[in-house]
C-alpha positions, 0 to 999 in steps of 0.5 A: 437663317432658320426660315431660309433652311426650311424654305430650301428644304421645302423646295428640295422636297418639291423637286425630288418628289415632283411626279408623285405630288403632281399626281396627288394635285391632279387627282384632287383638282379632277375631284372638282367635277364631282363636288358640290361646288361644281354641280350646284352652279347648274342647279337652276338649269337642272331644275328648270330642265327637269321641272324640279322643286328645291326638295325634289332636286335635293332628294335626287342629289342625296339619292345619288350621293348616298348610293355613292357613299355605300359603294365607296365603302367597298371600292375605297379599299382597292387602293390597298391592292392596286397601284394608284396609276392603274385605279386612277385611269379607271376612276377618271375615265368613268368620271369623264363618262359621267360628265358626258352623261350629264350633257345628254341625260333626259330622264330622272332615273338617268339624272340619279345615275349620273349624279351617283357616278359623278359623286363616286368618282369625283368627290369620292374616289378621286379625293380618296386616291389623292389622300391615300397616296400622299398618306402612304407614300410619305411619312415624315413629310405627310402633312406637307404632301397632303397640303400640296395635293389639297391645293388642287381641290382648293384651287378648283373650289375657288376658281372653277365656280367663278369661271363657269358661272361666267361661261353660263352667260353665253354657253348652254349648260350641257355644252359646258359639261361636254367640253369639260369631260376632256379634262379628267381624260387628260389627267388620266393619261398623264398619271398613267404615263408618268407614274410608271415608277410610282411608290406602291404599297410594297415598295416605298422609297422614303419610309416603311409602313407606319404603325398606329396606336399600340404599335400595330396595324389596325384592321377595318373591323378593329377601327369600327370597335374603336371609340376614337373612330366614333368620336370623330364620325359626328365631326366628319358628318357635320362638316361634310353636310354643312359645307356641302350646304353652303355651296350647294345652296349658293343660288338660294343664299344669294337670292335670300341676301339680295346679292348677285350670284356672280358677286358671291362667287367672286369671294371664293378666291379669298376662301381659297387663299386662306384655305391654302395657307392653312393647309400648309400651316396644318401640314407643317404643324402635323409634321412637327406636333402630330395630328392627334394633338390637333384634331380636337380644335380645327372645327372651332373656327367653323362655329364663328364662320357659320354665325357670320353666314347667318347674320351678315347682310353685306358681301364683307360680312360674308367674306369674314365668315368665309375666312373663318370657315376657310381655317376649318376647311383648309385643315380638313383634308390635312388633319383628319387624313393624317390622324387616321394614319397616326392612330390606325397605321398605313397597312390598311389605310385604304379600307380605313379611310373609305369608312371615313370617306363614306361618312363624309359622303353621306353627310354631303348627301343629307346636308342638301336633302335636309336643307331643301326640305327646310327651305320648302318649309320656309325655314331659310338659310339664315336659321339653318346656319345658326343651327350649324353653329350649335352642332359645331360646338358639339362635334368639337367637344367630341373631337377633343375627347378623341384627342385625349383618348389618342394621346393616352393610347400613345 
């Protein structure tokens, strides 16, 4: 009977809030085109077209991504001042132009600018908009709303690589980018015209603005002085860096293991299945217990995941590692985002989250850069992934300290 009531409440929640939830889902899905798992599909073609080595391509990717991280810290605060529908139209429009640019770019400088725009508007702002909107529009059911929005990212991460690797078998890589640019345009128009009555920061339908620790609203400068934020930074940085490397180096990794690239990406739906399930479980647990109690534990499965990536010799072993990593990845877009809202409130959440988003974007830049140089130095991915295990042990310890400090401050 209890499960039936929960199910009916969830369905009622979906129906009542379908427009807002759909907007978050589509924004997260649109971010796919600026994510590493999409761009890296074309790594071989890009390196061949511009005559780049692994370290060259990693440096270009890192340069564009680091610039995106720097700009993100400032542009992320726009969501505190303007409605999501208006910013989404601008962000997705620029994302579409960046995709067209990738289809036509002919110089190294142009490639860096294109990567910058893809990373800023795709991985950065599209994801940021989805997460902030869900965190701000919902309080009682914040975890579930974040999980539903994150479903867009998870589906993109799973199925887009599989489809587009297949498209590369019979379509030029630049044509694929050109055709794909239509999608964010459609989403931008859809969000702009369907969210005319969106829940703006000054007009909430469900809840009032949520207070943070100490029953106050934290400013960005106050957050920067908080030890809780800095204890969480290594976890944000490392997960972004190593998760990016896993997808960025998918071609190198499959070659190292002696597997076909298409066979490797066919395992991604398993990753999505587990990640989506964990997302909704994390959302339910957050709504019940709070994110502060959970933040210290969510990266522990990644330790076992990267250990399996290092030692496995078969796709079955890789799939086991993928299951472990999916547990961490599935909760990553849920637990940290709810954590910021619980710790620091929602009044300045856009500016606060842009700090965390900037750290994650920096991580996604450093990961491929360092990994590419290590490969050129003949330090293969098996050794690199073993080092990742040690890092996640360290970051999990710091996150447990953040949990302790957060609970003491409540």
